Each structure stands twice: as structure tokens, then as C-alpha cells.
C-alpha positions as CSV (number, residue, x, y, z in Angstrom):
1,M,0.0,0.0,0.0
2,N,1.2,3.5,-0.7
3,R,1.2,6.4,1.6
4,R,-2.0,8.0,0.3
5,K,-4.1,4.9,0.9
6,I,-2.6,4.4,4.4
7,F,-3.2,8.1,5.2
8,G,-6.8,7.9,3.9
9,I,-7.5,4.8,5.9
10,L,-6.0,6.5,9.1
11,V,-8.1,9.6,8.5
12,A,-11.2,7.4,7.9
13,C,-10.5,5.5,11.1
14,A,-9.9,8.8,13.1
15,V,-13.2,10.2,11.8
16,L,-15.1,7.0,12.6
17,A,-13.5,6.9,16.1
18,A,-14.5,10.5,16.7
19,F,-18.0,9.9,15.5
20,V,-18.4,6.8,17.7
21,G,-17.0,8.6,20.7
22,T,-19.4,11.5,20.2
23,A,-22.4,9.2,19.7
24,S,-21.4,7.3,22.7
25,A,-21.1,10.4,24.8
26,Q,-24.5,11.7,23.6
27,Q,-26.0,8.3,24.3
28,G,-24.4,8.3,27.8
29,S,-25.8,11.8,28.4
30,A,-29.3,10.6,27.3
31,S,-28.9,7.6,29.6
32,Q,-28.0,9.9,32.5
33,D,-31.0,12.2,31.7
34,I,-33.3,9.2,31.7
35,K,-31.9,8.0,35.0
36,H,-32.2,11.4,36.5
37,D,-35.8,11.8,35.2
38,A,-36.7,8.3,36.5
39,K,-35.2,9.1,39.9
40,A,-37.1,12.4,40.1
41,A,-40.3,10.7,39.1
42,G,-39.8,8.1,41.7
43,K,-39.3,10.7,44.4
44,D,-42.4,12.6,43.2
45,I,-44.4,9.4,43.4
46,G,-43.1,8.7,46.9
47,H,-44.0,12.2,48.1
48,G,-47.5,11.9,46.5
49,A,-48.0,8.5,48.2
50,R,-46.9,9.8,51.5
51,A,-49.3,12.8,51.2
52,I,-52.2,10.5,50.3
53,G,-51.3,8.3,53.4
54,H,-51.4,11.4,55.6
55,E,-54.7,12.5,54.3
56,T,-56.2,9.0,54.6
57,R,-55.0,8.9,58.2
58,Y,-56.6,12.3,58.9
59,V,-59.9,11.2,57.3
60,A,-59.9,7.9,59.1
61,K,-59.1,9.6,62.4
62,N,-62.0,12.0,62.0
63,I,-64.4,9.2,61.0
64,G,-63.2,7.3,64.1
65,H,-63.9,10.2,66.3
66,G,-67.3,10.7,64.8
67,A,-68.1,7.0,65.3
68,K,-66.9,7.3,68.9
69,E,-69.2,10.3,69.5
70,A,-72.1,8.5,67.8
71,G,-71.4,5.4,70.0
72,H,-71.5,7.5,73.1
73,G,-74.7,9.1,72.0
74,I,-76.3,5.7,71.4
75,A,-75.0,4.4,74.7
76,K,-76.4,7.4,76.5
77,G,-79.8,7.1,74.8
78,A,-79.9,3.4,75.6
79,R,-79.1,4.0,79.2
80,T,-81.7,6.8,79.4
81,G,-84.3,4.5,77.8
82,W,-83.3,1.7,80.2
83,D,-83.6,4.0,83.2
84,A,-87.0,5.2,82.0
85,T,-88.2,1.7,81.4
86,K,-87.0,0.6,84.9
87,H,-88.6,3.6,86.5
88,A,-91.9,3.0,84.8
89,F,-91.9,-0.7,85.7
90,K,-91.2,0.1,89.3
91,D,-94.0,2.7,89.4
92,T,-96.4,0.3,87.8
93,F,-95.8,-2.8,89.8
94,D,-94.6,-1.3,93.1
95,K,-97.8,0.6,93.6
96,G,-99.6,-2.6,94.4
97,H,-97.4,-3.4,97.3
């Protein structure tokens, strides 16, 4: 081979190597961007899930307190009804004695 052919092959190899290096760097950059975006999306999903958990806890707590108050009201009504029934029974049947 003569000098011109060898020089042409070396130039072609250098251009190819530069192109492959540039393409690889761009692909690596894109890969890093994808990793960064995926990490950010994961964090955002985690923050959203935590916020939903806190709100669910708050709602459940309020429902629980409401149920507790309703239970106390029912218990008080039942006790008042029982006392009234007991008093009426005594008034009705104790008069005869």
C-alpha cells in the first residue's frame, strides 16, 4: 500500500472513532438524563403516596372520632331508655305493694 491509501485509511478511522466517541457520549448523556428523570419521578411518586397516606389517616381519624361520639350518644340514649323503662316498671308494679 502506498502512503496515500494508508493516510486515507487512518483519516477514515480517526473520523469513525471521533463519531463513535461523540455518539457514545451523547447516548451516555441521554442515559444519564433518563436515569435522572426516573429518579425524580420516583421521588415525586413517593411524596405523593406519603401525602395520600397522611390524608387517609386524617380522614380515618375524623371518622373514628365521629363514630366514637355516635357510639357515646347511642349508649347514653340506651341508658336513658333503660332507666325510664326501669322507673316505669317500678312505678307500675310497686304501687300494688
